[in-house]
C-alpha positions as CSV (number, residue, x, y, z in Angstrom):
1,X,-40.2,23.7,-38.9
2,X,-36.9,25.2,-36.8
3,X,-33.8,24.3,-37.5
4,X,-32.6,24.4,-34.1
5,X,-33.9,25.2,-31.3
6,X,-31.5,27.3,-30.4
7,X,-34.1,29.7,-32.5
8,X,-36.7,29.1,-29.6
9,X,-36.8,32.4,-26.7
10,X,-37.9,30.7,-23.7
11,X,-40.0,32.3,-20.9
12,X,-38.8,32.9,-17.7
13,X,-42.6,32.9,-16.4
14,X,-43.1,29.4,-15.3
15,X,-46.9,29.9,-16.4
16,X,-45.6,30.8,-20.0
17,X,-43.1,26.9,-20.1
18,X,-46.9,24.3,-18.8
19,X,-47.6,22.6,-21.9
20,X,-50.5,20.5,-23.0
21,X,-52.4,21.7,-20.2
22,X,-54.0,24.6,-21.3
23,X,-57.9,24.1,-19.0
24,X,-55.3,23.3,-15.8
25,X,-53.4,26.4,-16.1
26,X,-56.7,28.4,-16.6
27,X,-57.7,27.1,-13.6
28,X,-54.4,27.5,-11.8
29,X,-55.2,31.3,-12.3
30,X,-58.6,31.4,-11.6
31,X,-57.2,29.8,-8.2
32,X,-54.3,31.9,-7.2
33,X,-56.8,34.9,-8.2
34,X,-59.9,33.4,-6.2
35,X,-57.0,31.8,-4.0
36,X,-58.2,28.7,-3.9
37,X,-56.9,24.8,-3.2
38,X,-56.6,23.0,-5.8
39,X,-56.0,18.5,-6.3
40,X,-54.0,17.8,-9.1
41,X,-55.4,14.1,-10.4
42,X,-52.7,12.9,-13.1
43,X,-49.7,10.6,-14.3
44,X,-46.4,11.3,-12.9
45,X,-44.8,13.8,-16.0
46,X,-47.8,15.8,-16.9
47,X,-46.6,19.4,-15.4
48,X,-48.3,19.2,-11.8
49,X,-45.5,20.5,-9.8
50,X,-45.0,23.1,-12.2
51,X,-48.8,24.1,-12.2
52,X,-48.5,24.4,-8.5
53,X,-44.8,27.0,-9.3
54,X,-46.7,29.1,-11.8
55,X,-50.0,29.1,-9.0
56,X,-47.8,30.8,-6.8
57,X,-45.9,32.6,-9.5
58,X,-49.0,34.5,-9.8
59,X,-49.6,35.5,-6.3
60,X,-49.1,39.0,-5.0
61,X,-45.6,39.1,-3.0
62,X,-46.3,42.6,-1.9
63,X,-48.7,41.0,1.5
64,X,-45.8,39.1,2.5
65,X,-45.1,38.9,6.1
66,X,-42.3,37.9,8.7
67,X,-43.2,36.2,12.2
68,X,-41.5,36.0,15.1
69,X,-41.4,34.0,18.6
70,X,-41.1,35.6,22.4
71,X,-40.3,34.8,25.5
72,X,-43.4,34.4,27.5
73,X,-43.0,36.3,30.8
74,X,-46.0,33.9,32.4
75,X,-45.5,31.1,30.8
76,X,-42.3,30.3,29.3
77,X,-43.9,27.1,27.6
78,X,-46.5,29.2,25.9
79,X,-44.1,31.4,22.9
80,X,-45.7,34.5,22.3
81,X,-46.1,34.8,18.4
82,X,-45.7,38.0,16.0
83,X,-46.8,38.5,12.8
84,X,-44.7,41.9,11.4
85,X,-44.4,43.7,7.6
86,X,-41.8,42.0,5.8
87,X,-38.3,43.6,6.0
88,X,-38.9,45.2,10.1
89,X,-38.5,40.7,11.4
90,X,-35.2,42.2,11.0
91,X,-34.9,44.9,12.3
92,X,-36.8,44.1,15.2
93,X,-34.1,41.7,16.4
94,X,-31.2,43.5,15.8
95,X,-33.0,46.6,18.3
96,X,-33.5,44.0,20.7
97,X,-29.8,42.4,20.8
98,X,-28.1,45.8,20.3
99,X,-30.2,47.0,23.9
100,X,-29.0,43.6,25.4
101,X,-26.0,44.0,24.7
102,X,-25.7,47.9,26.0
103,X,-26.9,46.7,29.1
104,X,-24.5,43.7,29.5
105,X,-21.5,46.2,29.0
106,X,-23.7,48.8,31.8
107,X,-23.9,45.5,33.9
108,X,-20.1,44.6,33.1
109,X,-18.4,48.2,34.5
110,X,-20.3,47.9,37.1
111,X,-19.3,44.5,38.4
112,X,-15.8,45.9,37.1
113,X,-16.1,48.9,40.0
114,X,-17.2,46.1,42.8
115,X,-13.8,44.1,42.4
116,X,-11.6,47.2,42.3
117,X,-13.3,48.1,45.7
118,X,-13.8,44.7,46.9
119,X,-9.6,44.6,46.6
120,X,-9.0,48.3,48.2
121,X,-11.7,47.7,51.0
122,X,-9.6,44.7,52.6
123,X,-6.4,46.8,52.7
124,X,-7.4,49.7,54.4
125,X,-9.1,47.5,57.3
126,X,-5.6,46.0,57.2
127,X,-4.2,49.3,57.8
128,X,-6.7,50.0,60.8
129,X,-8.1,46.9,62.4
130,X,-5.1,44.2,61.6
131,X,-4.3,41.5,59.7
132,X,-6.8,39.0,60.9
133,X,-9.7,41.7,60.3
134,X,-8.7,42.1,56.7
135,X,-8.5,38.6,56.0
136,X,-12.3,37.9,57.0
137,X,-13.2,41.5,54.7
138,X,-11.4,39.6,52.0
139,X,-13.1,36.8,52.7
140,X,-16.3,38.1,52.7
141,X,-16.0,40.5,49.2
142,X,-15.1,37.8,48.0
143,X,-18.3,35.4,48.6
144,X,-20.0,39.0,48.3
145,X,-18.1,39.8,44.9
146,X,-19.3,36.2,43.3
147,X,-22.6,36.2,44.5
148,X,-23.6,39.2,42.5
149,X,-21.7,37.9,39.7
150,X,-23.9,34.8,39.5
151,X,-27.0,37.1,40.4
152,X,-26.3,39.3,37.8
153,X,-25.7,36.4,35.1
154,X,-29.0,34.7,35.7
155,X,-31.0,38.1,36.1
156,X,-29.1,38.8,32.4
157,X,-30.2,36.1,30.6
158,X,-33.5,36.3,32.5
159,X,-34.0,39.7,30.9
160,X,-31.9,39.2,27.5
161,X,-34.0,36.0,26.4
162,X,-37.6,38.2,27.3
163,X,-35.9,41.1,25.1
164,X,-34.3,39.2,22.2
165,X,-37.4,37.4,20.2
166,X,-36.6,34.5,17.4
167,X,-37.5,35.2,13.6
168,X,-38.9,32.2,12.6
169,X,-40.1,33.3,9.1
170,X,-37.7,35.9,7.3
171,X,-38.7,37.2,4.2
172,X,-36.7,40.6,3.6
173,X,-35.4,39.4,0.5
174,X,-38.2,37.2,-1.4
175,X,-39.0,38.6,-4.1
176,X,-42.4,36.4,-4.8
177,X,-44.3,34.4,-3.0
178,X,-43.0,31.0,-1.4
179,X,-43.8,27.8,-3.4
180,X,-42.9,25.4,-0.8
181,X,-42.6,21.5,-2.1
182,X,-43.3,19.2,1.1
183,X,-43.6,16.5,-1.1
184,X,-42.9,13.2,1.6
185,X,-41.9,15.8,4.1
186,X,-42.6,13.9,7.7
187,X,-44.3,15.8,10.1
188,X,-42.0,18.1,11.6
189,X,-41.0,19.6,8.9
190,X,-44.6,19.9,7.8
191,X,-46.3,21.0,10.3
192,X,-43.5,22.4,12.8
193,X,-41.0,20.7,15.3
194,X,-39.5,21.8,19.5
195,X,-36.7,21.0,19.5
196,X,-35.6,18.9,21.9
197,X,-33.0,19.8,25.3
198,X,-31.7,18.0,27.8
199,X,-30.9,21.2,30.3
200,X,-34.1,21.9,31.5
201,X,-33.6,22.9,35.3
202,X,-32.4,25.5,37.3
203,X,-32.9,28.0,34.2
204,X,-29.7,26.7,32.4
205,X,-32.0,25.7,29.4
206,X,-32.7,27.0,26.0
207,X,-35.7,29.1,26.9
208,X,-38.9,27.8,24.7
209,X,-39.4,30.1,22.3
210,X,-35.7,29.9,21.0
211,X,-36.5,26.3,19.9
212,X,-39.5,26.5,17.8
213,X,-38.4,25.3,14.0
214,X,-41.4,26.4,12.0
215,X,-43.1,23.7,9.5
216,X,-43.8,24.4,5.4
217,X,-47.6,25.1,6.8
218,X,-45.6,28.2,8.5
219,X,-43.1,28.9,5.4
220,X,-45.7,28.4,2.8
221,X,-47.9,31.4,4.1
222,X,-48.9,33.7,1.3
223,X,-47.7,31.2,-0.3
224,X,-48.2,28.2,-2.2
225,X,-47.8,24.8,-0.7
226,X,-47.0,21.5,-3.3
227,X,-47.7,18.0,-1.8
228,X,-47.2,15.1,-4.2
229,X,-49.6,11.9,-3.8
230,X,-50.9,13.6,-1.0
231,X,-52.7,10.5,0.4
232,X,-49.2,8.9,1.1
233,X,-49.5,11.5,4.3
234,X,-50.5,9.5,7.4
235,X,-54.3,10.3,8.0
236,X,-53.3,12.0,11.3
237,X,-51.2,14.8,9.3
238,X,-53.9,15.3,6.5
239,X,-56.1,15.6,9.4
240,X,-53.9,18.2,10.6
241,X,-53.3,20.2,7.7
242,X,-57.1,20.5,7.2
243,X,-57.2,22.2,10.5
244,X,-54.5,24.8,9.2
245,X,-56.0,25.5,6.0
246,X,-59.2,26.3,7.7
247,X,-58.0,28.1,10.5
248,X,-55.9,29.7,8.2
249,X,-53.3,29.2,11.4
250,X,-51.5,26.2,13.9
251,X,-49.3,26.3,16.6
252,X,-46.1,24.8,16.6
253,X,-45.4,22.3,18.9
254,X,-43.0,19.6,19.6
255,X,-44.3,16.4,17.0
256,X,-41.9,13.4,19.5
257,X,-43.6,12.6,22.9
258,X,-41.0,12.1,24.4
259,X,-39.0,15.0,24.0
260,X,-38.7,18.5,25.7
261,X,-40.7,19.7,23.6
262,X,-43.6,18.7,23.1
263,X,-44.6,20.6,27.1
264,X,-44.0,23.7,24.5
265,X,-47.4,24.8,22.3
266,X,-46.7,28.3,20.7
267,X,-49.6,30.7,20.2
268,X,-51.4,30.2,16.6
269,X,-48.9,30.7,13.7
270,X,-50.5,32.3,10.7
271,X,-50.9,29.6,7.7
272,X,-53.1,31.0,4.9
273,X,-51.2,29.5,1.9
274,X,-52.8,27.7,-0.9
275,X,-52.8,24.1,-1.0
276,X,-51.6,22.1,-3.8
277,X,-52.4,18.2,-3.1
278,X,-51.8,15.7,-6.0
279,X,-51.6,12.4,-7.0
280,X,-52.8,10.0,-9.1
281,X,-56.2,8.7,-9.7
282,X,-55.1,5.7,-8.2
283,X,-54.0,7.0,-4.8
284,X,-56.1,10.5,-4.9
285,X,-58.6,7.6,-3.2
286,X,-57.1,6.7,-0.1
287,X,-57.1,11.0,0.6
288,X,-58.5,12.1,4.1
289,X,-62.1,12.5,2.9
290,X,-62.8,15.4,4.9
291,X,-59.5,16.7,3.5
292,X,-60.7,16.3,-0.1
293,X,-64.3,17.3,0.1
294,X,-62.7,20.6,1.7
295,X,-61.0,21.2,-1.5
296,X,-63.8,20.3,-3.7
297,X,-66.2,22.4,-2.2
298,X,-64.2,25.3,-1.7
299,X,-61.5,24.9,-4.1
300,X,-61.0,23.0,-7.6
301,X,-60.2,19.4,-8.7
302,X,-58.4,18.8,-12.1
303,X,-57.3,16.0,-13.9
304,X,-54.6,16.8,-16.3
305,X,-54.0,15.6,-19.5
306,X,-51.8,12.6,-20.5
307,X,-52.2,13.1,-24.3
308,X,-52.5,15.5,-27.2
309,X,-53.9,16.0,-30.7
310,X,-51.3,15.5,-33.5
311,X,-51.6,18.8,-34.8
312,X,-49.3,21.6,-36.6
313,X,-50.1,23.5,-33.3
314,X,-49.5,20.7,-30.6
315,X,-45.8,19.6,-32.1
316,X,-44.9,23.6,-32.0
317,X,-45.7,23.1,-28.1
318,X,-43.8,20.1,-28.1
319,X,-40.8,21.7,-29.3
320,X,-40.7,24.5,-26.9
321,X,-40.9,22.2,-24.7
322,X,-37.1,20.7,-25.7
323,X,-36.1,24.3,-25.4
324,X,-37.4,24.4,-21.8
325,X,-35.7,21.6,-20.9
326,X,-32.1,22.5,-23.0
327,X,-31.7,25.3,-21.2
328,X,-32.7,24.0,-17.0
329,X,-30.4,21.7,-17.9
330,X,-28.3,23.6,-19.2
331,X,-25.5,21.2,-20.2
332,X,-27.6,19.0,-23.3
333,X,-26.4,20.6,-26.9
334,X,-29.1,21.9,-29.1
335,X,-31.5,20.0,-30.9
336,X,-30.8,20.0,-34.2
337,X,-34.2,19.5,-37.0
338,X,-33.6,15.7,-37.3
339,X,-33.3,14.9,-33.3
340,X,-36.6,17.2,-33.1
341,X,-38.1,15.1,-35.7
342,X,-37.1,11.8,-33.9
343,X,-38.6,13.5,-30.0
344,X,-42.2,14.0,-32.3
345,X,-41.9,10.3,-33.6
346,X,-41.6,9.0,-29.6
347,X,-43.7,11.4,-28.5
348,X,-47.1,9.7,-31.4
349,X,-45.2,6.2,-30.7
350,X,-45.9,6.9,-26.9
351,X,-49.7,7.3,-27.1
352,X,-50.3,4.0,-29.0
353,X,-53.6,5.9,-30.2
354,X,-53.6,7.4,-34.0
355,X,-53.6,11.3,-33.9
């Protein structure tokens, strides 16, 4: 027995901090290697979320990508989607913005020259033809200049919109595969959404591709999507989730029928994630049959342990668990031997059976 938990070295690797779930951890390692979905069934507090994080940690991060949306010149309500290696997305957007700014500066210089000409021309005409012709020339110049500026402004908006893409998923700073906890997420947060824009006429509205909001299924691409109490998801959302799993891609569209975003539907966006679904034995009965069948047929269904044998090896694991929680909290003082014994004794009481 240790004198204090300060003596225990806590690993920075998540999969080394999972306690009492050796079989489940072994399956999680297989699932990470084979890229299989997993359904975890067990009581709250048995380490389901931790297993999901451990699995994400075991995935390779070099396959991560950035995802961009582009304006579709043929149909603005069907934005184009492009996937590039991670880190390139920011470069593409920066170059496009620089090109748009350069174009704007050129147009501004041209407009400045036109303003000077519109001021000088009436003065020259006045010298030749008098005040009436000069006034007519001034009015004509102002009308022409205003119309031309308006044309350039609209033209610039259209060109800028088509040139500057929106960076939907930026993995340039991501060091490891993403882990997205979508427990309790509503349909828009889970599946993606399109922002409502009340200004949809006269070219004043924001283009559809700029209003796309990726969902957690898109952010989890090449990583792990974790959903606790998955049976609480609406059947429709579970069906859409199944589609994303099967196709490994899912378009972004407006989730509200009354929103202008409902008119927008992007090209399919990559959703190549591993699903870690969780729940207790009772709630799992209410999961969508097709979704559960897909996980069981092409992945693993794991029943979590909620007890450990009372032996010296497992008592050491409980001490490790205490040290991990102290480090995670950052405020609790380290436990002495008598405090550790109290926790072990409490664990014995809670199981209510010998050994």
